[in-house]
N, C-alpha and C positions, 0 to 999 in steps of 0.2 A: 728439259730432259737431259740428264747427264750423258753425253755421248762417249765418255772415255772410261766407263766402268770396265773392269778387267777380270772380275771373278764370277764364275758360275755359282749361282745360289740355289740350293735346294731347300724348299720350305713347304709347310703344309698347304694343301690346295686352297688358293686364296680367292676372294672375290675379284672381279675385273672392273677396271675403271672405264666408263663409256668413252668413246673416242673424243667427244667434244667437251669433256669435263675439264675445268680449268684448275682443279686442285686434286688432291689425292684421296678424296672421299670415296669409300668403298660402296659398291652397289652389288646386288645379287648377280651371280654368274649368268651371262646372257644365253638364250637358246641358240643352238646351232642354226645359222642361216643357210638355207638350201642354196646351191648354185643356181645361176640363172637358167641353166639348161640341165637336163638329167645327167647324173654323174657319168663320166666316161668309164667304160668297163675296165676293171683291173686285169692285168695279165694273168696267165694261168700259173698254177702251182707247178713244180715245187718251189722255185725261186721267184717270188712275187715282188715286183718293183712297183711300189705305190707312191704316187706323187700327189700331194695334197691339193694343188690347184686343179688337177685333172680328175682325181678320184674322190673328191670330198663327198662324204655321205655314203661311200661304199662300205659294205659289210662282207668280208671275205673269210674263207677258210684257208689256212696255210700253216705249214710247219717251219718255213724258212723264207727269208726275203729281206726287203729293205723298205724304209719309209723316208721320204725327204720332202722339203717344201718345193723343190724344183730348181731349175737353173736360175742364176742371177740372184739379186736381192729379192726378198719377199715384199709384198705390197702392204700399204697401210689399210687399216679398217677391215681386216679379214677375221673370220672365225671359221676355220676349216678343219675337218677331222676325218679320219678313217678308223675303222674298227677291224681288228684281226681276231678271228675265233681260233685261238691256239691255246694249248694247255701248258702252264708253267714256263713262260717264255723268258729268255735272256735277251736283254736289249743292250747292244754295244754301239756307242757313238763313233762314227768315222769323221765327222766334222760338226762344229757347233759355233754359232755366232748369232745371238739374239739380244736385242737391246736390253740393257740391265736397268734396274730401278729397285727401290726399297720394296721388298715383298714381290718383286717382279710385276709391279703394277702397270708398267708401260707396255711392253711386249712380253709374252710368256709362252713357253711350250709346256703343255700339260700332258702327263702320262696318267690316264685314268684306267685303273685296273679293277677287274671284277674279282672280288675275294682277296684284295690286298690294298695297302695304302697307296694313294695317288701321289704323284710328284709334280711340282711346278718348278721349271728351270728357266734361267736366263743368264746372260753374261757372255764371256768370250772363251772361257776354258771348257774343254770337253768334260762332261760329267763322267763319273765312273760307271762301269757297266751296272745295269739294274736287273736284278732277278725278280721276276714277278711270279706270283702264285694265283691260280684261278684259271677260268676257262676262256677268258677274252681280255683284250686291252684296247684302249682307244688312244690315239695320238692326235692332239689338238693344238693348233697354233692360233693364238689370238693376238692381234696387234692393235695399237692405238693409231692416232691420226698423223703422227710425225716420226721421223727417224726410222730407217730400215737397216737391216743387216743381211748378211749372206745366207743366214738360216742354218739348216741342220741336215744331216743324214744319219740314220741309224740302221743297223741290221738287227734282225731278230731270228732266234732259233728256239723252237718249241718242242716239247716232248710228244705232242700229237695235236690233232685238231678237235674242235668241238663244234656244236651247232645242230641244226635241225636234221632229223633222219629223213631219208627218202620218203616221199609221199606217194600214195596210191589214189588216183582220181578216176572215177567213171562218170561218163556223161549222164547215164541213167540216174545215178544217185547224187551227183554233185553239180548238176546243171545250174549255171548262174553263179557259181562260187568264184571268188577272186582269192588266190592262195599264194603267199610268198613261199618260195622253195628254191633249193639248189639242185635237187635231183628227184627223180621219181618216174612213175609210169602213168600214162593216161590211156584209157580204153573206152569203148562205147558202152560196156557194162551189160550188154544184152547177150543171151544165150538161148539157143544155138545161133540165132540170127537177130539182127536189129529189126526195128519195127518200121512200118510206113508212117509218113507224115510227121517226121521228127524235125525239130529245130532246137538243138541243145548244144551248149558250149561251156567251157571252163577257161579261166584265165590264170596264168602263172606269172607272178611278179619275180623276175629273175633276169639278169643281164647276160646278153650274148650267149644264148643257149644252143646246144647241139641236140638235134632231134634225130633219133634212129627208129626204125620201124620193124620190130620183131615179127609182126604179122600185119597184112593189109589185104582186105577183100571187100570192095565196095562196088556196087553196080556200075558197070562200065558204060561210058558214052564218050564220043570224040571230044566234046566240050564240057564233059562232066555236068550236063544239064539235068540228069535224072536224080542220082544221089551224089553227094559231094562232101568231102572233108576239106575245110579251109583252114589255113594257118595264117593268122594276122599278127603283125608286130606293131606294138603301140597303136593298135586300132586300124592299121592299114593292111589289107590282104596282100600276102606275098606268094602264097601257094594255094592252088586248087587241085585236089587229088581225087582220083577214082580208079577203078580197075582192080586187078589182082596181081599178086606176085611181088617180088622184092622191090623195095623203094630205096633210092640212094639217100644217105643221110642229108639233112638240111641244117646248115649253119645260119643262125639268126643273129642279127645285130640290132640291139635295142633293149629297152628296160622291162618289157613284158611281152607275153605272147598269148594268143587265144586259139584254142582248138575247137572247131565247130562242125557238127554233123547235121546236114539237112538232107531229108529223104522225101521222095515223091509218094504217090499213092499206090505203087505196084512194084513188085520185085524187091526182095530183100536178100542180104548176103551176110556172111559171118562177122563182118566188121573189121576192127583194127586195134592195134596197141602201139603206143608211142613211148619210147624211153627218152628222157631228157636229162641233160646235165648243163648247169649254168655256171658261169665264171664268178658271179657275185649276186647277192641279194641287192635289190634296189631299195635304198633307204628313202629316196624322195621320188616316188612315182607321181605322174600327173593324173589327177582324177579323171580329167577329160579323156586322156588316152585310154584309161582302163575301161571306160564305159562307151567309148566311141564305137566299139565293135557291134553294139546292138543295132546301129544304124548303117554301118558300112560293110559288114561281112556279106 
């Protein structure tokens, strides 16, 4: 591997050489490897600081922020990426040092743009600013098995954000659904009151969500043993709620949450609505966590 390459090279999106290859034979681009744990939630807008080794797999909405590989030299044998849902973004590099090679076949930073040409970068010189068109872009760092560098940092500024619209979910109509979302409303779906003998739930795939309660009226009991709304994060119950009147917002930490309504055989009330906003969609949820609520709530 030539350690002294000194020029940043921009070439069409290339194939990637497997880490253990002993020659420069090209192979198809590898799939993104999920992190060993669910991705750490990305910070909130408007100035989002994304770090590949912490946030790999995250899909976020933002109009401005930064992306970097993190402090110190990057590691060998990595394939890490984040996606920003932003419209027509300008990328400006503040630092850049990625092992160079012919066609960037050793280590490479890939800028993958929706609606525009992708870029592959390596070397020691800072690339010129990149104006992207389209509704989203992905920054991906792929490295081989030897030689590391200090990596990169870039800032981005977009004209606006893109992505999924807020969702509306009702337990009556959507019971059992698992839905990726950044924001929306969940309610019981019954009018004027919910029914007896219910056990209905919905799961939202979104990281670090804030829950607010525009309305809440569920049969009261000191331990919520009659009717109860439970909130579970990644399959573990964190809140049991009943009664009527204002509820304090609940900040969740995790990659998914489940809202479940269980009622007994008597006394019904008007029910509830929950407004939620999440910091990021979860790209790699654990299937076990998503379904664990059926046994644990």
